[in-house]
N, C-alpha and C positions, 0 to 999 in steps of 0.2 A: 802271222800265216805264212809257211813256207810253200810255193808253188811248186817248188823245184822236182815233184814226184808226177807232175804231171795234171795235180789234180786241182781246178781252179774254184772256188765255192760261188755261188751266186749270193753275191749280199742285197737284198731287198729293202732292206728298212736300215736306219743309221743304229749301231752300235755301239757300244762303250768301248769296246774291246778291239774296236777295230777302227783305222783313220785311211777317209780317202784322201789322196794326196794329189795334189795339181789338178785341181779340181777346176780351177781358174782359165785355165787353157783351152786350145782348143787343136785336137788332136787331127783334124781330116785336114787334107791339104788337094790342092788340085794337083794334079800330075802335073802341068805346066808350071804351076809354082815350085812342085819339087827338084824338076829339073833345073829352073832358074837358080834356085839357092844352091843347086850343085857346081853350075857353070861358073856363078859366083866365087863360090870356094874355091874353085878349083882355078881361079886365076886370079887368088889370092888377097881377096875383097875377106875384110873381118864380118863377127857376126853382128855389131853395131850397125854395118852399113848394110848387110842385107838385111836387115830385119826392117830399117828403115825403107827399102826398095820395094819389100815385100809387103809393107804394111803389117809386119806381125811379130809377137811380143819376141824380145830375143830368147827367152828360154824354148818357146816353138821353135825357132832357129835351129837351138843345138840342140833340141831333140829332132828335128829331120835331118839335120846332119849327124847324126849316131844312128839312125835309119838308114840313111842313104851308104855311109861308111858298112854298115850292117851287113846292105845288098852288094857291094863291090862298087859301088855307084861315084867315088869320088876318088880323085886319084892324089889329092893334095893331103897329106897326114892332118887326122884332126888333134890328136892326142897334143899337138903344144898349143892348140886354143884351150883346152880344158885347163 
């Protein structure tokens, strides 16, 4: 499925031709948690440490950092972590 054109289909039932990815992760973050992730990252902490402090899975922290980078809310480069 290519959503580059802006059309995002809603799939309400499982289908053999699509795979839902990352379904085991939580994508909602309290704003205070996102702020804490940004502060910890900007102060040089790594994903594993941030994950332990925030009690979130490392993948969730990484996705939060990608979100924060996209919003211009982190000052330390993210690319070095990936």
